[in-house]
C-alpha positions as CSV (number, residue, x, y, z in Angstrom):
1,X,-4.6,14.4,-26.1
2,X,-6.9,17.1,-24.6
3,X,-8.9,16.1,-21.6
4,X,-11.9,18.0,-20.2
5,X,-11.0,19.6,-16.8
6,X,-14.2,21.3,-15.8
7,X,-16.0,18.1,-14.7
8,X,-13.0,17.0,-12.6
9,X,-12.6,20.0,-10.2
10,X,-13.3,18.3,-6.9
11,X,-16.1,19.8,-4.9
12,X,-17.2,22.4,-7.4
13,X,-20.6,20.8,-7.9
14,X,-23.3,19.6,-5.6
15,X,-23.6,22.6,-3.2
16,X,-24.7,21.6,0.3
17,X,-25.8,23.4,3.4
18,X,-24.2,23.0,6.8
19,X,-26.4,22.3,9.9
20,X,-26.2,24.6,12.9
21,X,-24.1,22.0,14.7
22,X,-21.7,21.9,11.8
23,X,-21.2,25.7,11.9
24,X,-20.0,25.3,15.4
25,X,-17.9,22.2,14.8
26,X,-16.1,23.7,11.8
27,X,-15.8,27.2,13.2
28,X,-12.0,27.3,12.9
29,X,-12.3,26.4,9.2
30,X,-15.1,28.9,8.6
31,X,-12.9,31.9,9.7
32,X,-10.1,31.0,7.3
33,X,-10.6,33.1,4.2
34,X,-9.3,30.3,1.9
35,X,-11.9,27.9,3.4
36,X,-14.9,29.8,4.7
37,X,-18.5,28.6,4.2
38,X,-18.0,27.8,0.5
39,X,-14.9,25.7,1.2
40,X,-16.6,23.8,4.1
41,X,-19.6,23.2,1.8
42,X,-17.2,21.7,-0.8
43,X,-15.7,19.4,1.8
44,X,-19.1,18.2,2.9
45,X,-20.1,17.6,-0.8
46,X,-16.9,15.7,-1.7
47,X,-16.4,12.0,-1.9
48,X,-12.9,10.6,-1.2
49,X,-11.9,6.9,-1.7
50,X,-9.0,5.6,0.4
51,X,-7.6,2.3,-0.9
52,X,-5.9,0.6,2.0
53,X,-7.0,1.2,5.6
54,X,-3.6,0.6,7.0
55,X,-0.6,2.7,8.0
56,X,-1.2,5.5,5.4
57,X,-5.0,5.2,5.4
58,X,-5.3,5.5,9.2
59,X,-4.1,9.1,9.6
60,X,-5.6,10.2,6.3
61,X,-9.1,8.8,7.2
62,X,-9.0,10.3,10.7
63,X,-8.1,13.8,9.6
64,X,-10.4,13.8,6.5
65,X,-13.3,12.6,8.7
66,X,-12.6,15.3,11.3
67,X,-12.3,17.9,8.6
68,X,-15.8,17.2,7.4
69,X,-15.3,15.4,4.1
70,X,-18.9,14.3,3.4
71,X,-18.3,10.8,2.1
72,X,-15.3,8.5,2.8
73,X,-15.0,5.2,1.0
74,X,-12.7,2.5,2.4
75,X,-11.3,-0.4,0.3
76,X,-9.5,-3.2,2.2
77,X,-10.0,-6.9,2.4
78,X,-7.7,-7.5,5.4
79,X,-8.2,-8.2,9.1
80,X,-6.3,-6.5,11.9
81,X,-3.1,-8.2,13.0
82,X,-1.2,-7.3,16.2
83,X,1.8,-6.3,14.0
84,X,-0.3,-3.5,12.5
85,X,-0.8,-1.7,15.8
86,X,2.5,0.2,16.0
87,X,1.5,2.3,13.0
88,X,-2.2,1.7,12.1
89,X,-3.7,4.1,14.7
90,X,-7.3,3.4,13.8
91,X,-7.1,0.2,15.7
92,X,-6.4,-1.1,19.2
93,X,-5.6,-4.4,20.9
94,X,-9.2,-5.4,21.2
95,X,-9.7,-5.1,17.4
96,X,-7.1,-7.8,16.5
97,X,-8.8,-10.3,14.1
98,X,-11.6,-8.0,13.1
99,X,-12.3,-6.6,9.7
100,X,-10.3,-3.4,9.0
101,X,-13.0,-1.6,7.1
102,X,-15.7,-2.4,9.5
103,X,-13.6,-1.4,12.5
104,X,-12.5,1.8,10.8
105,X,-16.1,2.7,10.0
106,X,-17.1,2.4,13.6
107,X,-14.2,4.5,14.7
108,X,-14.7,7.2,12.1
109,X,-18.5,7.4,12.8
110,X,-17.6,8.2,16.4
111,X,-15.1,10.8,15.2
112,X,-17.7,12.6,13.1
113,X,-21.3,11.5,13.0
114,X,-22.1,14.0,10.3
115,X,-20.3,12.1,7.5
116,X,-21.1,9.0,5.4
117,X,-18.7,6.0,5.6
118,X,-18.9,3.5,2.7
119,X,-17.0,0.2,3.1
120,X,-15.7,-2.0,0.3
121,X,-14.5,-5.1,2.1
122,X,-12.8,-6.7,-0.9
123,X,-9.6,-6.7,-2.9
124,X,-9.4,-4.1,-5.7
125,X,-9.4,-6.0,-9.0
126,X,-9.6,-5.2,-12.7
127,X,-13.2,-6.4,-12.5
128,X,-14.4,-4.0,-9.8
129,X,-12.0,-1.1,-9.8
130,X,-13.9,1.1,-12.2
131,X,-17.3,0.5,-10.5
132,X,-15.8,1.4,-7.1
133,X,-13.7,4.4,-8.1
134,X,-16.3,5.9,-10.4
135,X,-18.5,7.2,-7.6
136,X,-15.7,9.2,-5.9
137,X,-14.1,12.6,-6.6
138,X,-10.6,11.6,-5.8
139,X,-8.5,8.6,-4.6
140,X,-5.9,8.2,-1.9
141,X,-3.6,5.3,-2.7
142,X,-2.5,3.8,0.7
143,X,-1.5,0.4,-0.8
144,X,1.7,-1.5,-0.3
145,X,2.0,-3.6,-3.4
146,X,2.8,-2.9,-7.0
147,X,-0.1,-4.7,-8.8
148,X,-2.7,-2.6,-6.9
149,X,-0.7,0.7,-7.4
150,X,-0.6,0.1,-11.2
151,X,-4.3,-0.9,-11.2
152,X,-5.3,2.2,-9.2
153,X,-3.3,4.4,-11.5
154,X,-4.8,3.0,-14.7
155,X,-8.4,3.1,-13.4
156,X,-7.9,6.7,-12.2
157,X,-6.5,7.8,-15.5
158,X,-9.3,6.1,-17.4
159,X,-11.9,7.9,-15.2
160,X,-9.9,11.2,-14.9
161,X,-9.8,11.0,-11.1
162,X,-6.9,12.6,-9.1
163,X,-4.8,9.9,-7.5
164,X,-2.9,10.9,-4.3
165,X,0.0,8.4,-4.2
166,X,2.4,7.6,-1.3
167,X,4.8,4.9,-0.3
168,X,6.8,4.2,2.8
169,X,9.8,2.1,3.7
170,X,11.8,2.1,7.0
171,X,12.5,5.8,7.5
172,X,11.6,7.3,4.2
173,X,8.3,8.3,2.5
174,X,7.2,9.6,-0.9
175,X,4.1,11.5,-1.9
176,X,2.8,13.0,-5.1
177,X,-0.5,13.7,-6.9
178,X,-1.2,12.1,-10.2
179,X,-3.9,14.1,-12.0
180,X,-4.1,13.8,-15.8
181,X,-7.2,16.0,-15.8
182,X,-4.9,18.9,-14.9
183,X,-2.2,17.9,-17.4
184,X,0.0,16.1,-14.8
185,X,1.8,12.8,-15.2
186,X,0.6,9.4,-14.0
187,X,2.2,6.7,-12.0
188,X,3.5,5.0,-15.1
189,X,5.3,8.2,-16.2
190,X,7.3,7.9,-13.0
191,X,7.6,4.1,-12.9
192,X,7.0,2.7,-16.5
193,X,7.8,-0.8,-15.4
194,X,7.5,-2.6,-12.0
195,X,10.7,-3.8,-10.3
196,X,11.4,-7.5,-10.4
197,X,9.4,-9.5,-7.8
198,X,11.2,-9.4,-4.4
199,X,13.6,-6.6,-5.2
200,X,11.6,-4.0,-3.2
201,X,10.7,-5.4,0.2
202,X,7.3,-4.8,1.7
203,X,6.8,-3.3,5.2
204,X,6.5,-6.9,6.5
205,X,9.8,-7.8,5.0
206,X,11.8,-4.6,5.4
207,X,10.1,-2.9,8.3
208,X,8.8,0.7,8.8
209,X,9.2,3.2,11.6
210,X,5.8,3.4,13.3
211,X,5.5,7.2,13.2
212,X,6.5,7.5,9.5
213,X,3.1,6.7,7.9
214,X,1.5,9.2,10.3
215,X,3.2,12.1,8.7
216,X,3.1,10.7,5.1
217,X,-0.6,9.8,5.3
218,X,-1.3,13.3,6.7
219,X,0.4,14.9,3.7
220,X,-1.9,12.8,1.5
221,X,-4.9,14.1,3.5
222,X,-3.6,17.7,3.1
223,X,-3.4,17.3,-0.7
224,X,-6.9,15.9,-0.8
225,X,-8.2,18.9,1.1
226,X,-6.3,21.3,-1.2
227,X,-7.8,19.6,-4.2
228,X,-11.3,19.8,-2.8
229,X,-10.9,23.5,-1.9
230,X,-9.0,24.2,-5.2
231,X,-6.5,26.1,-3.2
232,X,-2.7,26.2,-3.0
233,X,-0.2,24.2,-5.2
234,X,-0.9,20.5,-5.2
235,X,1.9,18.0,-5.7
236,X,1.2,17.5,-9.4
237,X,4.4,16.9,-11.2
238,X,6.3,17.0,-8.0
239,X,7.5,14.0,-5.9
240,X,8.0,14.9,-2.3
241,X,10.6,12.7,-0.5
242,X,10.7,12.7,3.3
243,X,13.7,11.3,5.3
244,X,12.8,10.9,8.9
245,X,16.3,10.2,10.1
246,X,17.7,13.4,8.5
247,X,14.4,15.3,9.1
248,X,14.6,16.6,5.5
249,X,12.3,17.0,2.6
250,X,13.4,16.8,-1.0
251,X,11.4,17.6,-4.1
252,X,11.9,16.0,-7.5
253,X,10.2,17.1,-10.7
254,X,8.1,14.4,-12.6
255,X,7.6,15.0,-16.3
256,X,4.6,13.7,-18.2
257,X,5.7,11.0,-20.7
258,X,4.1,11.9,-24.1
259,X,4.4,8.2,-25.0
260,X,3.1,6.8,-21.7
261,X,1.3,3.5,-22.4
262,X,-1.7,4.7,-20.4
263,X,-2.1,8.5,-19.9
264,X,-1.2,9.2,-23.6
265,X,-4.3,7.2,-24.6
266,X,-7.9,8.2,-24.9
267,X,-9.8,7.0,-21.8
268,X,-11.9,4.6,-23.9
269,X,-8.8,2.9,-25.1
270,X,-7.4,2.2,-21.7
271,X,-7.8,-1.5,-20.7
272,X,-7.3,-2.8,-17.2
273,X,-5.1,-5.9,-17.4
274,X,-3.8,-8.8,-15.2
275,X,-1.6,-6.7,-12.9
276,X,-0.2,-9.7,-11.1
277,X,1.1,-11.0,-14.4
278,X,2.3,-7.5,-15.4
279,X,4.3,-7.3,-12.2
280,X,5.8,-10.8,-12.8
281,X,4.1,-12.3,-9.8
282,X,3.3,-16.0,-10.4
283,X,2.1,-18.6,-7.9
284,X,4.9,-21.1,-7.3
285,X,4.3,-24.7,-8.5
286,X,4.0,-27.5,-6.0
287,X,7.6,-28.6,-6.8
288,X,8.9,-25.1,-5.9
289,X,7.3,-24.8,-2.5
290,X,6.6,-26.6,0.8
291,X,4.1,-25.7,3.6
292,X,5.2,-25.5,7.2
293,X,3.3,-28.7,8.0
294,X,4.9,-30.6,5.2
295,X,8.4,-29.4,6.2
296,X,7.8,-30.3,9.8
297,X,6.9,-33.9,8.7
298,X,10.0,-34.1,6.5
299,X,12.2,-33.0,9.3
300,X,10.7,-35.5,11.8
301,X,11.1,-38.3,9.2
302,X,14.9,-37.6,9.2
303,X,15.0,-36.4,5.6
304,X,18.3,-34.6,4.8
305,X,17.6,-31.0,4.1
306,X,19.6,-27.7,4.1
307,X,17.4,-25.0,5.7
308,X,18.6,-21.8,4.2
309,X,17.6,-18.6,6.0
310,X,17.9,-15.6,3.6
311,X,16.9,-12.9,6.1
312,X,19.3,-10.4,7.7
313,X,21.4,-11.2,10.8
314,X,19.3,-9.0,13.1
315,X,16.2,-11.0,12.0
316,X,18.0,-14.3,12.5
317,X,18.6,-13.3,16.2
318,X,14.9,-12.8,16.8
319,X,14.0,-16.3,15.7
320,X,15.3,-19.0,13.3
321,X,14.8,-22.7,12.5
322,X,17.1,-25.0,14.3
323,X,20.1,-26.0,12.3
324,X,19.5,-23.5,9.5
325,X,22.3,-21.7,7.6
326,X,22.1,-17.9,7.3
327,X,22.9,-16.4,3.9
328,X,21.2,-13.0,3.4
329,X,19.5,-12.7,0.1
330,X,21.8,-9.9,-1.1
331,X,24.9,-12.1,-0.4
332,X,23.5,-15.3,-2.0
333,X,24.9,-14.9,-5.5
334,X,28.4,-14.4,-4.1
335,X,28.1,-17.2,-1.5
336,X,26.2,-19.8,-3.6
337,X,29.5,-21.7,-4.0
338,X,29.3,-22.4,-0.3
339,X,26.1,-24.5,-0.9
340,X,26.3,-28.2,-1.8
341,X,24.4,-28.6,-5.1
342,X,23.6,-32.2,-4.2
343,X,21.6,-31.2,-1.1
344,X,17.9,-30.4,-1.2
345,X,17.5,-26.8,0.0
346,X,14.5,-25.2,1.7
347,X,14.7,-21.5,1.6
348,X,12.9,-19.4,4.1
349,X,12.6,-15.7,5.2
350,X,10.0,-13.7,7.2
351,X,6.9,-14.2,5.2
352,X,8.0,-15.9,2.0
353,X,8.9,-13.1,-0.4
354,X,12.6,-13.0,-0.3
355,X,12.9,-16.8,-0.1
356,X,10.8,-17.1,-3.2
357,X,13.3,-15.0,-5.0
358,X,16.1,-17.1,-3.6
359,X,14.4,-20.3,-4.7
360,X,14.0,-19.0,-8.2
361,X,17.7,-18.0,-8.3
362,X,18.9,-21.4,-7.0
363,X,16.6,-23.4,-9.2
364,X,17.7,-21.3,-12.2
365,X,21.3,-22.4,-11.7
366,X,20.5,-26.1,-11.1
367,X,20.1,-26.4,-7.4
368,X,17.2,-28.4,-5.9
369,X,15.4,-25.7,-3.9
370,X,12.0,-25.1,-2.5
371,X,10.4,-22.1,-0.7
372,X,8.8,-22.3,2.7
373,X,5.3,-20.9,2.1
374,X,4.6,-18.1,4.5
375,X,8.1,-18.1,5.9
376,X,9.1,-18.4,9.5
377,X,6.1,-16.4,10.5
378,X,3.8,-19.2,9.2
379,X,6.0,-21.7,10.8
380,X,5.6,-20.0,14.2
381,X,1.8,-19.9,13.8
382,X,1.3,-23.5,12.6
383,X,4.2,-25.5,14.1
384,X,6.1,-23.7,16.8
385,X,3.7,-21.3,18.7
386,X,6.3,-20.4,21.3
387,X,8.6,-19.0,18.7
388,X,9.2,-15.2,18.7
389,X,7.2,-13.4,16.0
390,X,7.8,-10.0,14.6
C-alpha cells in the first residue's frame, strides 16, 4: 500500500516568525546550521502530543517546552501520588493529589511562556483518540499499559502520524519511532499480540530506577526534534535498548510486516477496537475478588482463610498481612501442592495485578481463591494506615 508522505513531514508547513525575545532565547539553536532560523520556525510551528505525563512524559515535556515546540498537548487522567516523585520530575511534594495535566501545564508555562499548552484531562479511548491525535503533528507515547499502546499505535497509523514509543522497566528502557508515512513498521509489527495479563509487571509492580525515564524520555524528545527539523536518522525501523546497569546501548532492526493487521490496511479500513478486551483484561466477578473492607470484616469474624502473598521476598519484608503465607507468583505452579485445596484462599500482591493472575490460576485448577482488590497498598490506605507503603 502506498501512503502519501508530503503531508506528514512535521513542521514543513505553517511558517511562523520569531519575536525579538525568541531570537535571544533560542540563540544557541539559531547558530547551529542544522537548525537555524528555519528550524526554529519549524519548532514553533509544530504541535506535539504527549500521552502520559509521568516518568517518560516529564523530561520529554520539559525539554520540548524549553526547545520552543509551539504547541504541546498533554493526555493524562491521573492525579499526582507521592510514589511518582522519585521519577516524575515535573512535580513536587506540594503537588500530591493534584491533576497531572493541570500541574504540568502550570510548570511548563513558567518554563516557556512563548508556547501553547493544551490539556486533555481524560483517558485515551477508542471514542476520543482520533479527535485528540488528529490536531497534532506527532505523538510521544509515554504510557505504561498495553491497551493504550495498541490504541495509540492504531490511531497513529490510521492518521499517518509518527509515534515515538518507549517503555521502561527496572534498569532497562526501549525507544523506537513508528512512522508508516515514511515506510516504517508499526507497534503491531514489533508486538503482533499482547502478552498474557500479568506476565509483564507495571512499574508499580516491578519497580523502576528513578533516573531511567529521564534518559529514555529525553531520547523520545530528541527524536521528536529530529522529526520536526527533518534532520538526522530517526529511529524508524530500529529499536534502541538501553541497559542502565551495564551502561550499554543495543540496537535491533524492526522489519515492517507486510501482513500486519493494521499498517498493511488502507487508513479508512482501520477500526479502533476494545483494547481492554484485545489485551485479555476483564474485570473480575464478585466471586473472584474481595475488597480490603470485606476482607477485614471476614478476618474479624474469625472466618478461616489462607492469606497468600504472591509478591517477592524483598517486598514481603517491607510490609505484609499478619499470618500470610509467601509464595511468589513465579513459584506458585511448582508449590501449589503445598496449599490445602479445602481452604479458602485470598491472594494479594502490591496493587492487585499479580494476585489476579494467581487467582485465575488457582481457580482454574479447582481451588477456592479470591483476589484482594488493590492489593496490600489498598489495604494500607483503607484498613491499616500505619503500614509501610511503597
